[in-house]
C-alpha positions in Angstrom: -51.0 85.7 -263.0 -47.4 85.5 -263.9 -44.7 84.4 -261.3 -41.2 85.1 -262.3 -38.2 83.4 -260.6 -34.5 84.2 -260.8 -32.2 81.3 -260.0 -28.5 80.6 -260.3 -27.5 77.3 -261.8 -24.1 76.0 -260.9 -22.5 73.5 -263.4 -19.8 71.1 -262.5 -16.2 72.1 -263.2 -15.6 73.5 -266.6 -12.2 71.8 -267.1 -13.3 69.9 -270.2 -15.1 72.8 -271.8 -14.2 76.4 -270.9 -17.3 77.7 -272.8 -19.7 75.4 -271.0 -21.6 78.2 -269.3 -22.0 80.1 -272.6 -23.2 77.1 -274.5 -25.7 76.2 -271.7 -26.9 79.9 -271.8 -27.4 79.7 -275.5 -29.4 76.5 -275.1 -31.7 78.0 -272.5 -32.4 81.2 -274.4 -34.5 79.3 -276.9 -36.7 77.6 -274.2 -40.3 78.7 -273.8 -40.9 80.3 -270.4 -37.3 81.3 -269.9 -37.2 85.1 -270.1 -33.5 85.9 -269.5 -30.2 84.0 -269.2 -26.9 85.6 -268.1 -23.5 84.0 -267.7 -22.2 84.7 -264.2 -18.9 82.9 -264.4 -17.2 79.9 -266.1 -19.5 77.5 -264.2 -22.6 79.6 -263.3 -25.6 80.9 -265.2 -28.5 83.0 -263.9 -31.9 82.1 -265.3 -35.1 84.2 -265.1 -38.2 82.2 -265.9 -42.0 82.1 -265.5 -42.8 79.4 -263.1 -46.3 79.0 -264.5 -44.8 77.9 -267.8 -41.6 76.0 -266.8 -40.0 75.0 -263.5 -36.4 74.8 -262.4 -36.6 71.0 -262.3 -37.5 70.9 -266.0 -34.7 73.4 -266.9 -32.1 71.4 -265.0 -33.4 68.1 -266.5 -33.0 69.7 -270.0 -29.5 70.7 -269.2 -28.5 67.2 -268.0 -30.2 65.7 -271.0 -28.0 67.7 -273.3 -24.9 66.5 -271.4 -24.3 69.3 -268.9 -23.5 68.2 -265.4 -24.9 70.0 -262.4 -22.7 70.7 -259.3 -23.7 68.1 -256.8 -22.3 69.6 -253.6 -24.4 69.4 -250.4 -25.5 73.0 -250.3 -26.3 73.1 -254.1 -28.4 69.9 -253.8 -30.2 71.2 -250.8 -31.1 74.5 -252.5 -32.1 72.7 -255.7 -34.5 70.4 -253.8 -35.9 73.3 -251.9 -36.6 75.2 -255.1 -38.2 72.1 -256.6 -40.5 71.8 -253.6 -41.5 75.5 -253.5 -42.2 75.6 -257.2 -44.2 72.4 -257.1 -46.4 74.0 -254.4 -46.7 77.2 -256.4 -47.7 75.4 -259.5 -50.3 73.2 -257.8 -51.8 76.1 -255.8 -55.5 76.5 -256.1 -57.0 79.4 -258.0 -55.5 82.6 -256.5 -57.7 84.1 -253.9 -60.1 81.1 -253.6 -58.7 80.0 -250.3 -58.9 83.5 -248.8 -62.5 84.0 -250.1 -63.6 80.6 -248.6 -61.9 81.5 -245.3 -63.6 84.9 -245.2 -67.0 83.4 -245.9 -66.6 80.9 -243.0 -65.4 83.7 -240.7 -68.4 85.9 -241.6 -70.8 83.0 -241.0 -69.2 82.3 -237.6 -69.4 85.9 -236.5 -73.1 86.2 -237.4 -74.2 83.0 -235.5 -75.4 83.4 -232.0 -72.8 82.1 -229.5 -73.1 80.7 -226.0 -74.6 77.5 -224.7 -76.0 75.5 -227.6 -77.5 72.7 -225.5 -81.2 72.7 -226.2 -82.2 70.8 -223.1 -83.8 72.7 -220.3 -81.6 73.9 -217.4 -83.0 71.4 -214.9 -82.1 68.4 -217.2 -78.5 69.7 -217.8 -77.6 69.6 -214.1 -78.3 65.9 -213.8 -76.3 64.7 -216.8 
């Protein structure tokens, strides 16, 4: 099952290199798992990728390894860490449908069991304890 994500990466100020977003986009277009890269501005790129093959954390680590600096504002850092967390959960998810099937099996077993008092002692012994 494929899971595609679309995220915007904000790079730090492009004062040193006005073509920074274009060169970062060219770099990411050759990465496996990245399906589409678009330049949104002088410091923003939009990346579409398959989270089963590559995560945002790996993409951003690749960018920083090649010398690109990510914007480190509070909101950007918060959203970045939230994306890392969500993608980590999605990548470590058990086989799709397994949890639902297990839950359904337990629910069916519960519904078929006789309910009520399960104390096997006779009534006259239950009153004294």
